[in-house]
C-alpha positions, 0 to 999 in steps of 0.5 A: 217381305216385311219393311226394315225397321228404322228405329228400335229400343233396347236396354243394354250394358256398354262393354267397350267404347272408343272416341270417334271423330271430334265429339262422338263415341262408338259404343259396343253394347251387350243387349238381351235380345239383339246380342252384342251390337255397336252404336254411335253416340253423336256429340256425347263428348261435348260438355253439354251433351245430355247423353254423356252420363248415360252411356258410361261403361258398365251401366245398364241403360235404356237405349233408343237407336236409329238404324244407319247404313253402317252404324246405328245411331244412339238417339236417346239413352236413360240409365236404369242401373249405374252399379255405383259401388263399382266406381267407388272401389278399384278392385270392384271396377277392375273385376267389372272390367274383367267380366265385361271383357269376358262377355265381349270376347265370347259373344259375336255380334248380333248373337241373341243370348238373354241368358248371358245378358242376365248373367252380366247384369247379375254379375255386376250386381254381385261385384257391387256387394261381394267381399270375395271377388275371386269366388264371384269371378269363378262362379261367373266364368263357369256359368258364362262358359256354359251359356256360350257352349264351352261348359267344362266336363268335370264328372267324366274323363274327357278322353276315356269317358270313365266316371271320375273316382275320388282323388286328384286328376288332371285338367286339359284345356285342349280337351275341355275338362278333367282327364283321369289319372290313367289318361293324363299321367305324363301328358304335357297338355294337362295340369294337376287338379286336386280332389278339392279343386274338382269338387269345388268347381263342380259345386260352382258349376251346378250350384246357386250363387248364394250357396257358393258364397258360404262354401269354405274354400282354402287359399290353395283351392282358390289358386288352383281353381283360378289357374285352371279357369284362366288357362281354359279361357286363354285356350278358348280365346287364343289370347290372354285377357288384358283385364287378367293382367290388370288384376295381377298388377292390382294384387301386387300393388296391394301387397306392396302397400300392406293392404289386406290380401284378397280373400 
């Protein structure tokens, strides 16, 4: 039997943190090959801590940890990517919290998933430059769901398995995808999905990010996509994400201040 490692090195992104004791912080980090892990950053809340600026939320950091009995200890940390633009814009950081909360909720501890880690890195990078936050969020949601085994079915009816024809249909979160008009008519478990909403969801599910940025999308289609995705995610997690409520409050405040509506 091989000896248990005493230390290890990994890059990771801090998804969540909480104060621990008088000067420590408990970090929840997403890593490429160890999945979601927890680590204790000792003394990081002290004014002279060298690690303090390297263990902030939503930063990609190179960590060196010592294996502990119940919690691993962060002994060294060096920032790789700060995603600075997130911290300079309220909308960017709020959407950053949203994508990190999605990853946190869908990933169990120690579940290796380098695809999800790479998507999170890309997603935070996209949010630093995007001018269309809702479009970026939909793309991230669809590809995260695929990476964790909850890919919504958009090509065939999830009840009768028939190929979907043109026109509007329904989306049923409980069944994990589109329900045709014949199977979904009158059902309380479904919501209407227009032909354009279904077509755009398919494009985002199968296309590359840069391609999806150029696709013309009406406000009605954006809202329809968001309603479907938020309902489906809420159903899967059996809870509504806190960051969704923050996004709603932010949009409301921007409207009251006369700001430009979100695209």
